[in-house]
C-alpha positions as CSV (number, residue, x, y, z in Angstrom):
1,M,0.0,0.0,0.0
2,L,2.9,2.3,0.7
3,R,4.0,1.7,-2.9
4,C,0.5,2.6,-4.1
5,I,0.7,5.9,-2.3
6,Q,4.2,6.5,-3.7
7,L,2.9,5.8,-7.3
8,A,-0.2,8.0,-6.8
9,E,1.9,11.0,-5.8
10,N,3.2,11.1,-9.4
11,G,-0.1,12.6,-10.4
12,L,-0.1,15.5,-7.9
13,G,-1.3,18.7,-9.6
14,I,-2.5,17.0,-12.9
15,T,-5.3,14.6,-11.9
16,Y,-7.7,17.3,-10.7
17,P,-10.7,17.0,-10.4
18,N,-10.0,13.3,-9.9
19,P,-8.2,12.0,-6.8
20,L,-4.6,10.7,-6.6
21,V,-4.7,6.9,-6.9
22,G,-2.0,4.2,-7.2
23,S,-2.3,0.5,-7.7
24,V,-0.1,-2.5,-7.4
25,I,-0.7,-6.2,-8.4
26,V,1.0,-9.0,-6.5
27,Y,1.4,-12.6,-7.5
28,E,3.2,-15.1,-5.2
29,N,4.6,-12.2,-3.1
30,K,6.0,-10.4,-6.2
31,I,4.9,-7.3,-7.9
32,I,3.8,-8.1,-11.4
33,G,2.1,-4.8,-12.3
34,E,1.6,-1.4,-11.1
35,G,0.1,2.0,-12.3
36,W,-1.3,5.3,-11.2
37,H,-3.9,7.8,-12.5
38,Y,-1.9,10.1,-14.8
39,Q,-4.6,12.7,-15.7
40,S,-8.3,13.4,-15.7
41,G,-10.0,11.6,-18.6
42,M,-7.1,9.0,-18.9
43,P,-7.3,5.4,-17.6
44,H,-7.4,5.1,-13.8
45,A,-4.7,3.5,-11.6
46,E,-6.2,0.0,-11.6
47,V,-6.6,0.0,-15.5
48,N,-2.9,1.0,-15.9
49,A,-1.8,-1.6,-13.3
50,I,-3.7,-4.4,-15.0
51,A,-2.5,-3.4,-18.4
52,S,1.1,-3.5,-17.2
53,V,0.9,-7.3,-16.4
54,K,2.6,-9.2,-19.1
55,N,1.1,-12.6,-18.4
56,Q,-2.7,-11.8,-17.9
57,S,-3.4,-15.4,-17.0
58,L,-1.8,-14.7,-13.6
59,L,-4.5,-12.1,-12.6
60,K,-7.0,-14.7,-11.5
61,D,-4.6,-15.8,-8.7
62,A,-3.2,-12.4,-8.0
63,T,-4.1,-9.6,-5.4
64,I,-4.6,-6.1,-6.4
65,Y,-3.7,-3.3,-4.0
66,V,-5.3,0.2,-4.6
67,S,-5.0,3.4,-2.5
68,L,-8.7,4.4,-3.0
69,E,-11.8,2.4,-3.5
70,P,-12.3,1.4,-7.1
71,C,-15.0,3.4,-8.9
72,S,-18.3,1.9,-9.8
73,H,-19.8,4.4,-12.1
74,F,-19.3,5.6,-15.7
75,G,-17.6,8.9,-16.0
76,K,-15.0,9.8,-18.6
77,T,-13.7,6.2,-18.3
78,P,-15.6,2.9,-17.4
79,P,-15.8,1.6,-13.9
80,C,-12.7,0.1,-12.4
81,A,-14.6,-2.3,-10.2
82,N,-16.1,-3.9,-13.4
83,L,-12.7,-4.4,-14.9
84,I,-11.4,-6.1,-11.8
85,I,-14.3,-8.4,-11.8
86,E,-13.9,-9.1,-15.6
87,K,-10.3,-10.0,-15.2
88,G,-11.1,-12.5,-12.5
89,I,-9.0,-10.8,-9.7
90,K,-10.6,-12.2,-6.5
91,N,-8.4,-10.5,-3.8
92,I,-8.7,-6.7,-3.4
93,I,-6.8,-4.7,-0.8
94,I,-8.1,-1.1,-0.4
95,G,-6.7,1.9,1.4
96,S,-9.4,4.4,1.9
97,M,-13.1,4.7,1.0
98,D,-14.1,7.2,-1.8
99,P,-16.1,10.1,-0.3
100,N,-17.6,10.9,-3.8
101,P,-21.4,10.1,-3.5
102,K,-21.1,8.5,-6.9
103,V,-18.9,5.8,-5.4
104,A,-19.1,6.0,-1.5
105,G,-19.0,2.2,-0.9
106,N,-20.7,1.1,-4.1
107,G,-17.4,-0.1,-5.5
108,I,-16.7,-2.4,-2.6
109,K,-20.3,-3.6,-2.6
110,L,-20.1,-4.5,-6.2
111,L,-16.8,-6.4,-5.8
112,K,-18.3,-8.3,-2.8
113,D,-21.5,-9.1,-4.6
114,H,-19.4,-10.8,-7.3
115,G,-17.6,-13.0,-4.8
116,S,-14.4,-11.0,-4.3
117,Y,-12.5,-11.0,-1.0
118,V,-12.0,-7.4,0.0
119,V,-9.8,-6.0,2.8
120,E,-10.6,-2.3,3.6
121,R,-8.9,0.5,5.3
122,V,-5.2,-0.6,5.0
123,L,-3.1,2.4,5.9
124,E,-6.2,4.4,5.8
125,K,-4.8,7.5,7.5
126,E,-1.9,7.7,5.0
127,C,-4.3,7.1,2.1
128,N,-6.6,9.8,3.4
129,K,-3.7,12.3,3.7
130,L,-2.8,11.5,0.1
131,N,-6.1,12.8,-1.0
132,K,-6.7,15.6,1.5
133,R,-7.9,18.0,-1.1
134,F,-10.4,15.5,-2.6
135,F,-11.7,14.5,0.9
136,T,-12.0,18.1,2.2
137,F,-13.9,19.0,-0.9
138,F,-16.5,16.2,-0.6
139,K,-16.7,16.0,3.2
140,K,-16.5,19.7,4.1
141,Q,-18.0,21.2,0.9
142,R,-15.0,23.5,0.5
143,P,-11.5,23.5,-0.9
144,Y,-8.4,22.4,1.1
145,I,-7.0,25.8,2.2
146,I,-3.3,26.5,2.5
147,L,-2.1,29.7,4.0
148,K,1.4,30.7,2.7
149,W,3.7,33.5,3.5
150,A,7.4,34.4,3.7
151,E,8.6,36.5,6.7
152,S,11.9,38.3,7.6
153,S,14.1,37.0,10.4
154,D,12.4,39.5,12.7
155,G,8.8,38.6,11.7
156,F,7.8,41.0,9.0
157,I,6.2,40.1,5.6
158,S,7.2,43.3,4.0
159,P,9.3,46.4,4.9
160,K,7.8,49.7,5.8
161,A,8.9,51.4,2.6
162,K,9.1,50.1,-1.0
163,I,10.9,51.8,-3.9
164,E,9.4,49.7,-6.7
165,K,6.1,48.0,-7.3
166,R,7.6,44.5,-7.2
167,P,8.2,41.8,-4.6
168,V,10.8,42.3,-1.9
169,W,12.5,39.0,-1.9
170,I,12.7,37.6,1.6
171,T,13.7,34.1,0.5
172,N,16.4,32.6,-1.7
173,K,16.0,31.5,-5.2
174,K,15.7,27.7,-4.3
175,S,13.0,28.6,-1.9
176,R,11.1,30.5,-4.5
177,Q,11.4,27.6,-6.9
178,L,9.7,25.4,-4.3
179,V,6.9,27.9,-4.0
180,H,6.3,27.6,-7.7
181,K,6.2,23.8,-7.3
182,W,3.5,24.3,-4.6
183,R,1.6,26.4,-7.1
184,A,1.7,23.6,-9.6
185,E,0.2,21.2,-7.1
186,E,-2.8,23.3,-6.2
187,S,-5.9,24.4,-8.1
188,S,-6.1,28.0,-7.2
189,I,-4.2,30.9,-5.5
190,L,-5.6,34.1,-3.8
191,I,-4.2,37.5,-3.1
192,G,-5.6,40.9,-2.1
193,T,-5.7,44.2,-3.8
194,N,-2.7,45.7,-2.1
195,T,-0.5,42.7,-3.0
196,A,-1.6,42.9,-6.6
197,I,-0.8,46.6,-6.8
198,E,2.3,46.8,-4.7
199,D,4.0,43.5,-5.7
200,N,2.5,43.0,-9.2
201,P,2.9,39.2,-9.0
202,S,2.2,36.8,-11.8
203,L,1.1,33.9,-9.6
204,T,2.2,31.4,-12.3
205,T,4.6,28.5,-12.3
206,R,7.4,30.1,-14.1
207,D,10.2,28.3,-12.2
208,W,8.5,24.9,-12.2
209,E,7.0,22.7,-14.9
210,G,3.3,22.3,-14.3
211,N,-0.1,23.9,-14.6
212,S,-0.5,27.4,-13.1
213,P,-3.3,27.7,-10.6
214,I,-6.4,29.7,-11.2
215,R,-5.8,33.2,-9.9
216,L,-8.3,34.8,-7.5
217,V,-7.7,38.5,-6.8
218,I,-9.8,40.6,-4.3
219,D,-10.5,44.0,-5.8
220,K,-13.5,45.6,-4.2
221,S,-13.5,48.8,-6.3
222,L,-11.5,47.5,-9.4
223,K,-8.5,49.6,-8.5
224,I,-5.9,47.2,-9.9
225,P,-4.3,48.6,-13.2
226,I,-5.3,46.8,-16.3
227,D,-1.7,46.3,-17.2
228,A,-1.0,44.3,-13.9
229,N,0.4,40.9,-14.4
230,V,-2.7,39.1,-13.1
231,F,-4.4,40.3,-16.3
232,D,-1.7,38.8,-18.6
233,F,-3.9,35.9,-19.7
234,K,-1.2,33.4,-18.8
235,A,-3.7,31.8,-16.3
236,R,-7.4,31.9,-15.7
237,T,-8.2,34.7,-13.3
238,I,-11.2,35.4,-11.2
239,I,-11.6,39.0,-9.9
240,I,-13.7,39.2,-6.7
241,T,-15.4,42.6,-6.6
242,E,-18.5,44.6,-5.8
243,V,-18.5,46.4,-9.1
244,K,-20.3,44.7,-12.0
245,K,-18.3,44.1,-15.1
246,E,-18.4,42.0,-18.1
247,N,-16.0,39.0,-18.3
248,E,-13.1,39.3,-20.7
249,K,-11.5,36.3,-22.3
250,N,-10.1,34.3,-19.4
251,V,-10.8,37.0,-16.7
252,I,-14.0,36.4,-14.8
253,Y,-15.6,39.0,-12.5
254,E,-17.6,37.7,-9.5
255,L,-19.6,39.8,-7.1
256,I,-19.6,39.4,-3.3
257,D,-21.0,41.5,-0.5
258,F,-18.0,43.3,1.1
259,S,-20.2,44.3,4.1
260,K,-20.3,40.5,5.2
261,N,-17.5,38.1,5.9
262,I,-15.2,38.0,2.9
263,A,-13.4,34.7,3.5
264,T,-16.7,32.7,3.8
265,Q,-18.0,34.2,0.6
266,I,-14.8,33.4,-1.2
267,I,-14.8,29.8,-0.1
268,E,-18.4,29.4,-1.2
269,L,-17.5,30.9,-4.6
270,I,-14.5,28.6,-5.1
271,Y,-16.7,25.6,-4.1
272,R,-19.3,26.5,-6.8
273,Y,-16.4,26.4,-9.3
274,K,-15.6,23.0,-8.0
275,I,-12.1,24.0,-7.1
276,Q,-10.6,21.6,-4.7
277,S,-7.6,23.5,-3.2
278,L,-6.6,27.1,-2.6
279,I,-3.3,28.8,-1.6
280,V,-3.9,32.1,0.2
281,E,-0.8,34.0,-0.5
282,G,-1.5,37.4,1.0
283,G,-1.1,40.0,2.0
284,A,-1.4,40.3,5.8
285,K,-5.0,41.5,5.7
286,T,-6.2,38.7,3.5
287,L,-4.4,36.0,5.4
288,Q,-5.8,37.3,8.7
289,T,-9.3,37.3,7.3
290,F,-9.0,33.5,6.9
291,I,-7.3,33.0,10.2
292,D,-10.0,34.9,12.1
293,K,-12.7,32.7,10.6
294,N,-10.5,29.6,11.2
295,L,-10.8,28.8,7.5
296,W,-7.6,27.0,6.9
297,D,-6.1,23.5,6.9
298,E,-2.4,24.1,6.6
299,A,0.0,27.0,6.9
300,R,3.4,27.1,5.1
301,I,5.7,29.7,6.5
302,I,9.2,30.5,5.2
303,K,11.5,32.6,7.3
304,G,14.4,34.3,5.4
305,I,17.5,36.1,6.6
306,P,16.6,39.8,5.8
307,F,16.1,42.0,8.9
308,F,13.5,44.8,8.3
309,K,13.2,46.3,11.8
310,E,9.8,47.6,10.9
311,G,7.1,47.1,8.3
312,T,4.0,44.8,8.1
313,K,4.0,42.2,10.8
314,A,3.5,38.5,9.8
315,P,0.3,36.9,11.0
316,F,0.2,34.9,14.2
317,I,-1.3,31.4,13.8
318,N,-1.9,28.5,16.3
319,G,-1.7,25.0,15.2
320,K,0.4,21.8,15.3
321,I,3.8,21.9,13.8
322,C,3.9,19.2,11.2
323,S,7.5,19.7,9.9
324,E,10.5,22.0,9.9
325,S,13.2,22.1,7.4
326,K,15.8,24.4,5.7
327,I,16.9,25.3,2.2
328,K,20.2,27.1,2.6
329,Q,19.6,29.8,5.1
330,D,15.8,29.8,4.8
331,T,13.7,27.9,7.3
332,F,10.4,26.2,6.3
333,K,7.6,25.5,8.8
334,I,4.4,23.6,8.1
335,I,1.6,24.0,10.6
336,L,-1.6,22.0,10.6
337,N,-5.0,23.3,11.9
338,D,-6.0,20.7,14.5
């Protein structure tokens, strides 16, 4: 099952809206086939694992391991549970149950109804963690929310004064590359008006190969200049505003009520778009809005070596420290909301 998880992680950032799934086929204690779900619309992990077995006659005496319950419905591809039955595989080991109402135990029931021996919930905690975005979306009806910021060694996310409308780099180049990798792994990213104007970020994955996330930008009065990087058409962009405006190419304008809680409305909006994960990248006011409503699952904080003395203080957050690491002089901390 650990191998299934390892395989599934190859699809991080490219299987959306489908979950990450890995599968391994074992015959007489040897792996004879394995596969994972590459991309939405392409064959699922079980299909790829079965197809990789050179001697198909061994399948009837083999055991298939899969990190997530095999699907039982027709979507862009046929049901995996049906294929397992057709191939005569009688032993099925499953990591976690699929929270999607279209599956939700039906895949297991179908296998058992056809005489299969099914073992459930093997390394369930690890398999659930693998699909934290997918599970949060279906169980909590909202995206998985990651708060992310960089702060100076003395706890500021920006200096008091800026000369140019561009980011003041707190972290090193390797750390910034990792941030682009994070972007490629998530479905959307959010910033506020001041960040869009003062830093003029692109919010794309320029330093990492992968899809750029959908950009969400809070702009109550449409103050952001039209030549700002968020309007460069390099990624789909949603402007959250109170001013009605026609959509333009891949820029969408969505209205919310700024007299009510902003974070809650944004999350409801994102859920309507079926977006499964969100990076809240700032600035301080935007981050604090989500912290105040306890609308976050994970915080990723990078501390660099610059010393600002004064400026905009980094948010304060309570949670369980999951991991700490370093890239050169930069320190990374991941905090989970327990």
